[in-house]
C-alpha positions as CSV (number, residue, x, y, z in Angstrom):
1,M,24.0,59.0,-39.1
2,T,25.5,55.9,-37.5
3,T,28.8,54.8,-39.1
4,F,31.1,51.8,-38.5
5,S,34.7,52.5,-37.4
6,P,36.3,49.1,-37.2
7,A,38.1,48.3,-33.9
8,P,41.7,47.1,-34.3
9,G,41.7,43.4,-35.2
10,T,38.1,43.3,-36.4
11,S,36.2,43.2,-39.6
12,P,32.4,43.7,-40.2
13,V,30.4,40.8,-38.8
14,Q,29.2,38.4,-41.6
15,G,25.7,37.7,-40.2
16,L,24.0,35.0,-38.2
17,H,25.8,32.0,-36.7
18,H,23.0,30.2,-34.8
19,V,19.8,30.8,-32.8
20,T,19.2,29.2,-29.4
21,V,15.7,28.5,-28.2
22,M,14.1,26.9,-25.1
23,A,11.8,24.0,-25.7
24,S,9.8,21.6,-23.6
25,D,9.3,18.0,-24.8
26,P,12.5,16.8,-26.4
27,Q,11.0,14.1,-28.6
28,R,8.4,16.5,-30.0
29,N,11.1,19.1,-30.7
30,L,13.2,16.6,-32.5
31,D,10.4,15.3,-34.6
32,F,9.3,18.8,-35.7
33,Y,12.7,20.1,-36.8
34,T,13.8,16.9,-38.5
35,Q,10.6,15.4,-39.9
36,V,8.6,18.5,-40.7
37,L,11.3,21.1,-41.6
38,G,13.7,18.5,-42.8
39,Q,16.7,19.7,-40.9
40,R,19.6,17.4,-40.0
41,L,20.2,16.7,-36.3
42,V,23.9,17.5,-36.5
43,K,24.7,17.2,-32.7
44,V,23.2,15.8,-29.6
45,T,25.1,17.0,-26.5
46,V,24.2,18.6,-23.2
47,N,23.9,22.1,-21.8
48,F,27.4,22.7,-20.5
49,D,26.0,24.8,-17.6
50,D,23.5,22.0,-16.8
51,P,24.6,18.6,-18.0
52,G,21.3,17.0,-17.1
53,T,19.7,18.9,-20.0
54,Y,20.0,18.1,-23.7
55,H,21.3,20.6,-26.3
56,F,20.1,19.8,-29.8
57,Y,21.6,21.3,-32.9
58,Y,19.8,21.2,-36.3
59,G,21.3,22.5,-39.6
60,D,22.5,21.5,-43.0
61,Q,24.6,18.4,-43.6
62,T,27.5,19.6,-41.5
63,G,25.9,22.4,-39.5
64,Q,27.5,25.3,-41.2
65,P,27.2,28.7,-39.5
66,G,24.1,30.4,-40.6
67,T,22.0,27.2,-40.7
68,V,22.0,26.1,-37.1
69,M,18.9,26.2,-34.8
70,T,19.7,24.9,-31.3
71,H,17.3,24.0,-28.5
72,F,17.5,23.3,-24.8
73,P,14.4,21.1,-24.0
74,W,13.2,21.4,-20.4
75,P,10.3,18.9,-20.0
76,G,7.2,20.4,-18.4
77,A,8.5,24.0,-18.8
78,K,5.9,26.7,-18.7
79,R,5.4,28.5,-22.1
80,G,7.0,32.0,-22.4
81,E,5.3,35.2,-23.6
82,R,6.6,37.2,-26.5
83,G,7.5,40.8,-25.8
84,N,10.1,43.6,-26.1
85,G,13.7,42.9,-25.4
86,E,14.0,39.6,-27.2
87,V,14.2,37.9,-30.6
88,V,10.7,36.6,-31.4
89,A,11.0,34.9,-34.8
90,T,13.6,33.0,-36.9
91,A,13.2,32.9,-40.7
92,Y,14.6,30.3,-43.0
93,S,15.4,30.9,-46.6
94,A,13.4,28.7,-49.0
95,P,13.6,28.5,-52.8
96,A,11.6,31.1,-54.6
97,D,9.4,28.6,-56.4
98,S,8.6,26.5,-53.3
99,L,5.8,28.6,-51.9
100,G,3.1,26.1,-53.0
101,Y,5.1,23.1,-51.8
102,W,5.5,24.5,-48.3
103,Q,2.0,25.7,-48.0
104,G,0.9,22.1,-48.7
105,R,3.5,20.5,-46.5
106,L,2.7,22.7,-43.5
107,A,-1.1,22.1,-44.0
108,A,-0.5,18.4,-44.1
109,H,1.1,18.7,-40.6
110,A,-2.0,20.6,-39.4
111,L,0.0,23.8,-38.8
112,T,-1.8,27.2,-38.9
113,V,0.1,29.4,-41.4
114,T,-0.1,33.1,-42.0
115,G,1.1,34.5,-45.3
116,G,2.4,37.9,-46.2
117,T,5.2,39.9,-47.8
118,R,8.3,41.5,-46.3
119,F,10.6,43.8,-48.2
120,G,8.9,42.5,-51.3
121,Q,9.4,38.8,-50.6
122,P,6.7,36.2,-49.8
123,V,6.8,35.0,-46.1
124,L,5.0,32.2,-44.3
125,T,4.7,32.3,-40.5
126,F,3.8,29.4,-38.2
127,E,4.5,28.1,-34.7
128,D,6.7,25.1,-33.7
129,P,5.2,22.8,-31.0
130,D,6.3,25.2,-28.2
131,G,4.9,28.3,-29.9
132,T,8.2,29.7,-31.3
133,W,7.5,31.7,-34.5
134,V,9.2,30.0,-37.5
135,E,9.1,31.8,-40.8
136,L,10.0,30.9,-44.4
137,V,11.1,33.6,-46.8
138,F,10.9,32.7,-50.5
139,E,13.9,34.1,-52.4
140,E,16.7,33.2,-54.8
141,G,19.0,32.6,-51.8
142,Q,22.4,30.9,-51.4
143,A,22.4,27.1,-51.4
144,V,23.8,25.2,-48.5
145,Q,25.0,21.6,-48.1
146,P,22.0,19.4,-48.7
147,W,21.1,16.6,-46.4
148,P,20.4,13.6,-48.6
149,A,18.2,11.8,-46.0
150,S,15.9,14.9,-45.5
151,P,12.2,14.0,-45.8
152,V,11.8,17.3,-47.7
153,D,12.1,17.1,-51.5
154,A,15.6,18.1,-52.5
155,A,14.3,20.9,-54.8
156,H,12.5,22.5,-51.9
157,E,14.9,22.0,-49.0
158,L,15.4,25.0,-46.7
159,R,18.7,26.9,-47.2
160,G,19.7,28.0,-43.8
161,F,18.6,31.2,-42.1
162,H,17.3,34.3,-43.8
163,S,16.8,36.6,-40.8
164,V,15.7,37.0,-37.2
165,T,13.2,39.5,-35.8
166,A,13.6,41.3,-32.5
167,W,11.0,43.3,-30.8
168,V,12.5,46.4,-29.2
169,R,11.5,49.7,-27.5
170,D,14.1,51.7,-29.4
171,T,15.5,50.7,-32.8
172,D,18.3,53.3,-32.5
173,A,20.0,51.2,-29.7
174,V,20.1,48.2,-32.1
175,R,21.4,50.5,-34.8
176,Q,24.2,51.7,-32.6
177,L,25.3,48.1,-31.9
178,L,24.8,46.4,-35.3
179,V,26.0,49.3,-37.5
180,G,28.2,51.3,-35.2
181,Q,30.0,48.4,-33.4
182,L,29.6,45.3,-35.7
183,G,29.6,46.7,-39.2
184,F,26.1,45.8,-40.4
185,T,24.5,47.9,-43.1
186,E,21.0,49.4,-42.6
187,V,18.9,48.2,-45.5
188,G,15.7,50.2,-44.9
189,S,12.4,50.3,-43.0
190,E,8.8,49.4,-43.7
191,P,5.5,49.2,-41.7
192,D,4.8,46.1,-39.6
193,V,1.7,45.1,-37.8
194,E,3.6,45.7,-34.5
195,G,5.3,48.9,-35.5
196,T,8.1,49.9,-37.8
197,R,10.4,47.2,-39.0
198,T,14.0,48.1,-39.8
199,R,16.4,45.7,-41.5
200,F,20.2,45.4,-41.0
201,R,22.4,43.3,-43.3
202,G,25.6,41.5,-42.3
203,S,28.7,41.7,-44.5
204,G,28.7,38.1,-45.8
205,D,27.6,36.7,-49.1
206,G,26.1,33.4,-47.8
207,V,23.1,32.7,-45.6
208,G,21.8,34.3,-42.4
209,L,22.5,37.9,-43.4
210,F,19.7,39.8,-41.8
211,V,18.6,41.1,-38.4
212,D,15.2,42.9,-38.3
213,A,14.2,45.1,-35.4
214,V,10.5,46.1,-34.9
215,E,10.1,49.1,-32.8
216,R,7.2,48.8,-30.2
217,P,7.6,51.7,-27.7
218,G,5.5,51.3,-24.6
219,Q,4.9,47.6,-25.1
220,P,5.6,45.1,-22.3
221,R,8.8,43.0,-22.1
222,G,8.7,39.3,-22.9
223,H,8.6,36.6,-20.3
224,F,11.1,33.8,-20.8
225,G,9.8,30.2,-21.0
226,A,9.3,27.3,-23.4
227,G,9.2,28.7,-27.0
228,S,11.3,31.7,-26.1
229,I,14.4,32.5,-28.1
230,H,17.2,32.8,-25.6
231,H,19.7,34.5,-27.8
232,V,21.0,35.0,-31.4
233,A,24.6,34.4,-32.2
234,L,26.6,36.4,-34.8
235,R,29.6,35.1,-36.7
236,T,33.2,36.0,-36.1
237,R,36.1,34.4,-38.1
238,D,38.4,33.3,-35.4
239,D,39.4,33.6,-31.7
240,A,41.7,36.6,-32.3
241,E,38.9,38.6,-33.9
242,Q,36.5,37.5,-31.1
243,E,39.0,38.8,-28.5
244,A,39.2,42.1,-30.4
245,Y,35.4,42.4,-30.4
246,M,35.3,41.6,-26.7
247,T,37.7,44.5,-26.0
248,S,35.8,46.9,-28.2
249,L,32.4,46.0,-26.8
250,T,33.7,46.3,-23.3
251,G,35.0,49.8,-24.1
252,A,31.6,50.7,-25.6
253,G,29.8,49.6,-22.3
254,Y,28.2,46.3,-23.5
255,R,29.7,44.2,-20.7
256,P,30.5,41.0,-22.7
257,T,31.1,37.8,-20.8
258,P,34.5,36.1,-20.8
259,V,35.0,33.6,-23.6
260,Q,33.0,30.4,-23.1
261,D,34.2,27.1,-24.7
262,R,31.2,25.6,-26.3
263,Q,33.2,22.7,-27.8
264,Y,32.1,23.4,-31.4
265,F,32.7,27.2,-31.2
266,H,33.8,29.8,-28.7
267,S,31.3,32.4,-27.5
268,I,31.0,35.7,-25.7
269,Y,27.5,37.1,-24.7
270,F,26.2,40.6,-24.2
271,R,22.9,42.6,-24.2
272,E,22.0,45.7,-26.1
273,P,20.1,48.4,-24.2
274,N,16.6,47.0,-25.1
275,G,17.6,43.7,-23.5
276,V,18.2,41.5,-26.5
277,L,20.9,38.9,-25.8
278,F,23.5,38.5,-28.5
279,E,26.4,36.1,-28.8
280,I,29.5,36.4,-31.0
281,A,30.6,32.9,-31.9
282,T,33.6,31.6,-33.9
283,D,33.1,29.5,-37.0
284,A,35.6,26.9,-35.8
285,P,36.1,24.1,-34.7
286,G,32.7,23.1,-36.1
287,F,30.5,20.0,-35.5
288,P,32.6,17.4,-37.3
289,N,35.3,18.2,-34.8
290,D,34.5,15.1,-32.6
291,E,32.8,12.7,-35.0
292,P,32.7,12.0,-38.7
293,V,30.2,13.8,-40.9
294,A,28.3,10.5,-41.5
295,E,27.9,10.0,-37.7
296,L,26.7,13.5,-36.9
297,G,23.7,13.4,-34.5
298,R,23.8,9.6,-33.9
299,H,25.4,9.7,-30.5
300,L,25.3,11.7,-27.2
301,K,28.6,13.7,-27.4
302,L,30.1,15.0,-24.2
303,P,33.0,17.4,-23.7
304,A,36.1,15.8,-22.1
305,W,35.3,17.3,-18.7
306,F,32.0,15.5,-18.5
307,E,33.1,12.1,-19.9
308,G,33.8,10.8,-16.4
309,Q,30.1,11.4,-15.6
310,R,28.7,9.8,-18.8
311,A,26.8,7.0,-17.0
312,Q,25.0,9.5,-14.7
313,I,24.3,11.9,-17.5
314,E,22.9,9.2,-19.8
315,A,20.7,8.0,-16.9
316,H,19.3,11.4,-16.3
317,V,18.6,12.8,-19.8
318,P,15.2,11.7,-21.3
319,R,15.0,8.8,-23.7
320,I,14.7,10.0,-27.3
321,I,14.4,8.3,-30.6
322,S,16.1,9.8,-33.6
323,R,13.9,8.8,-36.5
324,E,16.6,9.9,-38.9
325,Y,19.0,7.2,-37.7
326,G,16.7,4.7,-35.8
327,V,18.8,5.1,-32.6
328,T,17.8,5.7,-29.0
329,I,19.7,8.1,-26.8
330,G,19.2,8.6,-23.0
331,Q,17.5,6.5,-20.4
332,R,15.0,8.5,-18.4
333,D,11.4,7.9,-19.1
334,L,9.5,11.1,-18.9
335,G,6.1,9.4,-18.7
336,A,3.3,11.8,-17.9
337,A,5.5,14.6,-16.5
338,A,3.6,17.1,-14.3
339,P,3.4,20.6,-15.6
340,E,5.5,23.3,-13.9
341,A,3.9,24.7,-10.8
342,T,5.0,28.1,-9.7
343,P,2.6,29.6,-7.2
344,E,3.2,33.2,-6.5
345,D,4.3,32.7,-3.0
346,G,6.4,29.6,-4.0
347,G,4.8,27.8,-1.0
348,T,6.7,30.0,1.4
349,G,3.9,32.3,2.6
350,V,5.6,35.3,1.1
351,Q,5.6,36.8,-2.3
352,V,8.3,35.3,-4.4
353,F,9.1,36.0,-8.0
354,T,10.8,33.5,-10.2
355,A,12.7,33.3,-13.5
356,G,15.0,31.0,-15.4
357,R,14.5,27.2,-15.3
358,P,11.2,25.9,-14.1
359,L,11.4,25.2,-10.3
360,D,10.3,21.6,-10.5
361,D,12.9,20.8,-13.2
362,A,15.9,22.6,-11.6
363,R,18.7,21.1,-9.5
364,V,20.4,24.4,-8.7
365,A,18.9,27.7,-7.6
366,M,19.9,31.3,-7.0
367,V,18.0,33.3,-4.3
368,L,18.3,37.0,-4.9
369,L,17.6,39.7,-2.2
370,H,16.8,43.2,-3.4
371,G,18.1,46.4,-1.7
372,R,16.3,49.0,0.2
373,G,13.7,50.7,-2.1
374,G,14.2,48.1,-4.7
375,T,12.0,45.3,-5.7
376,A,12.2,41.5,-6.3
377,R,11.5,42.1,-10.0
378,D,14.4,44.6,-10.2
379,I,17.0,42.2,-8.9
380,L,15.5,39.2,-10.7
381,S,16.6,41.0,-14.0
382,L,20.1,39.9,-13.1
383,E,19.1,36.4,-14.5
384,R,19.6,37.8,-18.0
385,D,23.1,39.0,-17.1
386,F,24.1,35.7,-15.5
387,N,22.8,33.8,-18.5
388,L,23.1,30.3,-16.8
389,S,20.1,28.3,-17.9
390,A,20.7,25.5,-15.3
391,F,19.4,27.8,-12.5
392,T,16.0,28.6,-11.2
393,Y,16.0,32.1,-9.8
394,L,13.9,33.2,-6.9
395,A,13.5,36.7,-5.5
396,P,11.3,37.3,-2.4
397,Q,9.7,40.7,-2.1
398,A,10.1,42.7,1.2
399,E,7.1,44.4,2.6
400,G,7.4,48.1,1.7
401,N,10.5,47.3,-0.3
402,T,12.6,47.3,2.8
403,W,13.9,44.4,4.8
404,Y,14.6,46.4,8.0
405,P,14.1,50.1,8.7
406,L,17.5,51.4,9.8
407,S,21.1,51.0,8.6
408,F,22.7,47.6,8.9
409,L,25.1,49.2,11.4
410,A,22.4,50.3,13.8
411,P,22.0,48.3,17.0
412,V,20.3,45.1,16.2
413,E,17.4,45.7,18.6
414,Q,16.5,48.9,16.6
415,N,15.9,46.8,13.5
416,Q,13.7,44.3,15.3
417,P,11.3,42.5,14.7
418,H,11.9,43.3,11.0
419,L,15.3,41.7,10.9
420,D,14.1,38.4,12.3
421,R,11.2,38.5,9.9
422,A,13.5,39.1,7.0
423,L,15.8,36.2,8.1
424,G,12.7,34.1,8.4
425,T,11.7,34.9,4.8
426,V,15.1,33.7,3.5
427,E,14.7,30.6,5.6
428,A,11.3,29.9,4.2
429,V,12.5,30.2,0.7
430,M,15.5,27.9,1.4
431,G,13.2,25.5,3.1
432,E,10.8,25.4,0.1
433,L,13.8,24.8,-2.2
434,A,14.9,21.9,0.0
435,A,11.4,20.5,-0.1
436,R,11.6,20.7,-4.0
437,G,14.8,18.7,-4.0
438,I,17.3,21.5,-4.0
439,P,19.3,21.4,-0.8
440,A,21.2,24.4,0.6
441,E,24.5,23.3,-0.9
442,R,23.0,23.6,-4.4
443,V,21.8,27.2,-3.7
444,V,23.7,30.4,-4.4
445,L,22.4,33.1,-2.1
446,G,23.0,36.7,-3.3
447,G,21.9,40.2,-2.7
448,F,22.6,43.9,-3.4
449,S,23.1,46.5,-0.7
450,Q,20.6,45.9,2.1
451,G,19.8,42.5,0.5
452,A,23.6,41.7,0.4
453,C,23.8,42.4,4.1
454,L,20.8,40.1,4.7
455,A,22.3,37.4,2.6
456,L,25.6,37.5,4.5
457,E,23.8,37.6,7.8
458,Y,21.6,34.6,7.0
459,A,24.6,32.6,5.7
460,S,26.5,33.5,8.9
461,R,23.7,32.3,11.2
462,T,22.4,29.2,9.5
463,E,23.8,25.8,10.1
464,R,22.8,24.7,6.5
465,K,25.3,26.8,4.5
466,P,24.4,27.8,0.9
467,G,26.6,26.5,-1.8
468,A,28.0,30.0,-2.3
469,V,27.2,33.6,-1.2
470,V,27.3,36.7,-3.4
471,A,27.2,40.1,-1.7
472,F,27.1,43.1,-4.0
473,S,27.9,46.1,-1.8
474,G,27.2,44.6,1.6
475,G,28.6,43.6,5.0
476,L,27.7,41.5,8.0
477,I,25.0,42.9,10.3
478,T,26.5,41.1,13.4
479,L,30.1,40.0,14.0
480,D,29.4,37.6,16.9
481,Q,28.2,34.5,15.1
482,G,30.2,31.3,15.7
483,S,29.1,28.7,13.2
484,T,31.8,27.5,10.8
485,F,31.9,27.8,7.0
486,P,33.2,24.6,5.5
487,G,35.1,26.3,2.7
488,T,31.9,28.1,1.5
489,P,32.9,30.4,-1.3
490,V,31.8,34.0,-0.8
491,F,32.2,36.9,-3.2
492,M,32.0,40.5,-2.0
493,G,32.5,43.8,-3.8
494,V,32.4,47.4,-2.7
495,D,33.5,50.9,-3.7
496,P,36.0,52.3,-1.1
497,R,33.9,55.5,-0.9
498,D,30.5,53.8,-0.7
499,G,28.4,55.9,1.7
500,H,26.2,53.0,2.7
501,I,28.8,50.3,3.3
502,P,31.9,51.6,5.2
503,L,35.1,50.1,3.9
504,A,36.2,49.2,7.5
505,R,33.0,47.1,8.0
506,F,33.5,45.4,4.6
507,E,37.0,44.4,5.5
508,E,35.9,43.3,9.0
509,T,33.3,41.1,7.4
510,A,35.8,39.5,5.0
511,A,38.2,38.8,7.9
512,H,35.4,37.4,10.1
513,L,34.2,35.0,7.4
514,R,37.7,33.9,6.6
515,A,38.4,33.2,10.3
516,R,35.4,30.9,10.3
517,G,36.5,28.9,7.3
518,A,34.9,30.7,4.3
519,S,36.8,31.1,1.1
520,V,36.3,34.8,0.5
521,D,37.0,36.9,-2.6
522,A,36.6,40.4,-1.3
523,R,37.2,43.1,-3.9
524,V,37.5,46.8,-3.3
525,I,36.6,48.5,-6.6
526,P,37.3,52.2,-6.9
527,G,34.7,54.0,-9.0
528,L,32.1,51.3,-8.6
529,G,29.6,53.5,-6.8
530,H,26.7,51.9,-5.2
531,T,26.0,49.6,-8.1
532,I,27.1,46.3,-9.7
533,N,29.7,46.1,-12.5
534,A,30.6,43.5,-15.1
535,D,33.6,42.2,-13.2
536,E,31.3,41.5,-10.2
537,L,28.8,39.7,-12.4
538,N,31.5,37.6,-13.9
539,A,32.8,36.6,-10.5
540,A,29.3,35.7,-9.4
541,R,28.8,33.7,-12.6
542,A,31.9,31.7,-11.9
543,L,30.7,30.8,-8.4
544,M,27.3,29.8,-9.9
545,Q,29.1,27.5,-12.4
546,Q,31.1,26.0,-9.6
547,V,27.9,25.1,-7.7
548,A,26.2,23.8,-10.8
549,G,29.3,21.8,-11.9
550,A,28.7,18.7,-9.6
551,L,25.9,16.3,-10.5
552,D,23.7,14.9,-7.8
C-alpha cells in the first residue's frame, strides 16, 4: 500500500491550481469560455517563452487557485489527438440542481453533450471549439467568488474545478506520485468506458480537489496539438514549500525544472512515468497583483522584462474583442489564416518528424539529431522535457537509424559518402526552416551521441551558425575547420568514462570551439553514463530560452 511520508518543509498538496490548454483561434476561445461557460477573463498576457503568443486566464472573479483555465491560442494549429500520457478532460463543479439549466444552455449553443454518472454524481461531457473535453459535475460543492457580469444565471454559475482526467498506461505510477510524494488520498475505483478509473483527492476543503486516472494499457499515446491539455498545475502554499517539493521530487527521480517566474505564481514542472506533465504552482502573488480587481482582463499585461517591447508585441498578437468589457486588444488581423501544413518530409526530401508549435506559426525552432540505433521519434520526445511552447521541433530520420557507419573518430574517408549525406540532411532541414521564415540564428541545433557529433560538425562547417548548439555526449568529427563562431553558445556534456566519446576528444572539441569564438559550456559529469540527465536538459532549456528571448 502506498503511503505518504511528508518531506521536510512540505504538507499534503491541496488540489488543483490551474489547467493549461493549447487552442487555435483566440477570439473563438475567448467567446466560448466567457460567453458560453460564463467564466471571467481575469488576465490577458503573453506566453513568457514566446511573447508573440497570447496567454488567456479564465476563472472566478479574482482567479482563485482551483478555478483557473488557461489557454495558449496558436492560430491555424493542427488539432491534437487524445491518448495515453496526458490529461484529456477538465471537469467544473456545477450546483446540484442545475443539470436541466446546463443541458438547455449547452443545447442552445449547438453543443453535442453526453450524459452519465461518475462516482454517483451526474456528469455532462462536451467539447470546446478545439475539441478539448469539458465536463460539468453536479454536486453540492464549495462556492467561489461569483462574477456579477457573467452571462450565466447566478444560481447556476460554475464553481471552479471539480477534477481532471488523465489517460495512463499504469495507474500505479500516478499513485506513487500523488499519494506517495504529494499526499493525495486514494478515493476508490470504478469501471470507465476506457478502462478502470481511479480517483485521488487533494487535502484541501475548497474546489479542484480531484485527479482521476483511467488505466488504458496498450493504448497509443496522445499527439499534442490544438485542443490538447498541456499540463495540470497543483497547489503549493508558498515559495519555501515549493522549494522543498523540488528537492524531494528530485530525490525521487522526477527531474523537476528550476523555478519559473510566471508573474502571478511561481512554477516547477515534471513528468510522471506515463508522461503526464504536472506543475506545482504557488498561490501567490495572484492575478490582482498588477491591476485592480475591477480591471482584471481589460488590458494586455506584460511582465517588466517585456515592457520595452510592448509596441512590437501588441503589433504581433492577433486583434481580439473582449465582449465582457467592450475593449479591443492586439493589432494583427488574422484574416483567413492558412491551416498548418506539415508534410512528412518537411519539404526537405528526407523524412522529418515534427512536434511542438506548428511550423508555419513558429519563429524559433529546435532541430534534434538522434544517435546511432535511435530514431527521430525517440529524440523528439525531448520536446516534453524542454516544455517550451514557443519552439517547433524537427527531427530528421537517418536511413537505417545511422548517420554514418563507423565511429566519429574513424578517418573521415571511411565514413564517406554517408557523412556528407548526413551533413546535407541537416543543411536541407536548416534551409527549409529559413524558407519558412526561421533563419539559422533562431534555430537551436542539438543531438545525442552520434547525432551530437553530427550537430557539432555541421555547426563547425557552416557559415550560417545556429543560434545555439546542444551536444549530449558528443565531440567534433574533424578539428581542421576554420570558420569563426561569433559568440555562438554551445552546451556539451559527457561522462568521463563514456566508452563512445573519449574525454580527451571532448576536451579537444571544447578548446577548438572556444579558440574560434564560441561560448562553450562543457561539463564533465561523473556517473552520467551514455545518457542525458536533468542538469543537461536544464542547461539546454536555458540556451533555448536565450534564443527565443529576442523578438524579430
